[in-house]
C-alpha positions as CSV (number, residue, x, y, z in Angstrom):
1,M,-17.5,21.5,14.6
2,R,-17.6,19.4,17.8
3,N,-14.5,19.4,20.0
4,F,-13.4,16.2,21.3
5,N,-10.7,17.5,23.8
6,L,-8.2,15.1,22.4
7,P,-4.8,14.8,24.2
8,D,-1.9,16.8,22.6
9,D,-0.3,13.4,21.8
10,A,-3.1,12.2,19.6
11,V,-1.6,11.1,16.1
12,A,-3.9,8.4,14.8
13,L,-7.3,6.9,14.6
14,Q,-8.2,3.2,14.7
15,P,-11.7,1.9,14.3
16,V,-12.6,-1.3,16.1
17,R,-15.9,-3.3,15.4
18,F,-17.7,-5.2,18.2
19,I,-18.1,-8.7,16.8
20,S,-19.4,-10.4,20.1
21,D,-18.9,-9.9,23.8
22,D,-15.4,-11.3,23.6
23,E,-14.4,-10.7,20.0
24,L,-13.3,-7.4,18.3
25,R,-12.2,-6.8,14.8
26,Y,-9.4,-4.1,14.3
27,Y,-8.9,-2.0,11.3
28,T,-5.8,-0.3,10.1
29,A,-5.0,3.0,11.9
30,T,-4.6,6.2,10.1
31,T,-2.0,8.8,10.9
32,F,-2.1,12.5,10.0
33,P,1.6,13.6,9.6
34,N,1.1,17.3,8.9
35,N,-1.2,18.0,11.8
36,P,-1.7,14.8,13.9
37,R,-4.0,16.1,16.5
38,G,-6.0,18.3,14.1
39,G,-6.5,15.4,11.7
40,C,-7.9,13.3,14.4
41,Q,-10.2,16.1,15.4
42,V,-11.4,16.9,11.9
43,Y,-12.4,13.1,11.0
44,L,-14.1,12.5,14.4
45,S,-16.1,15.9,13.9
46,R,-17.1,14.9,10.4
47,C,-18.1,11.4,11.7
48,A,-20.2,13.2,14.3
49,I,-21.9,15.3,11.6
50,A,-22.8,12.2,9.7
51,G,-24.4,10.7,12.9
52,G,-21.6,8.3,13.6
53,I,-20.8,9.2,17.1
54,T,-22.9,8.1,20.1
55,E,-22.5,8.5,24.0
56,S,-24.3,5.3,24.6
57,Q,-22.3,2.0,24.8
58,E,-25.6,0.2,24.1
59,E,-26.0,1.9,20.7
60,A,-22.5,1.4,19.6
61,V,-21.4,-1.1,17.1
62,G,-17.8,-0.2,17.7
63,I,-15.2,2.2,19.0
64,C,-12.6,4.6,17.6
65,D,-9.4,4.4,19.4
66,V,-7.2,7.6,19.3
67,L,-3.7,6.5,19.4
68,N,-0.3,8.2,20.3
69,S,3.0,7.7,18.4
70,D,3.7,4.6,20.6
71,S,0.2,3.0,19.4
72,E,-1.1,3.4,22.9
73,I,-4.8,4.5,23.3
74,V,-5.0,8.0,24.6
75,A,-8.8,8.4,24.1
76,D,-11.8,6.7,22.5
77,V,-15.3,7.4,21.2
78,Y,-18.2,5.1,20.6
79,L,-19.3,4.6,17.0
80,T,-22.8,3.9,15.4
81,K,-23.1,1.7,12.4
82,K,-22.8,4.9,10.3
83,G,-19.7,6.0,12.1
84,L,-17.9,2.8,11.5
85,A,-18.8,2.8,7.8
86,F,-17.9,6.5,7.5
87,L,-14.3,6.1,9.0
88,Y,-13.8,2.8,7.0
89,E,-14.5,4.6,3.9
90,K,-13.0,7.9,4.5
91,L,-9.8,6.6,6.0
92,N,-9.5,3.7,3.7
93,C,-9.2,1.3,6.5
94,R,-8.6,-2.5,6.1
95,V,-9.2,-5.5,8.4
96,I,-6.1,-6.4,10.4
97,P,-5.9,-10.2,10.5
98,E,-6.7,-11.7,13.8
99,Q,-3.3,-12.7,14.8
100,E,-2.1,-9.2,14.2
101,G,-4.7,-7.6,16.4
102,R,-4.3,-6.5,20.0
């Protein structure tokens, strides 16, 4: 299992799709109440195994923000098309309407 060295205050994952250079589509964040940091680690590791994580910004179609309990971004990873689809399905994400995005 890949170790992402997440901060101790990591509690949620929030996928974000790159629509264009200046437009993003935010999806609902998922928390892991029983073991917040561990839950984030497990799902990012599973995503990596599925070929969903990339180190290259050029290959990325999105990003997964790792959030703390104040909804502040404490880490992030670049996602491939497979990674975005994986997290969307496994975390049961939904699109956040534009006016509610960041």
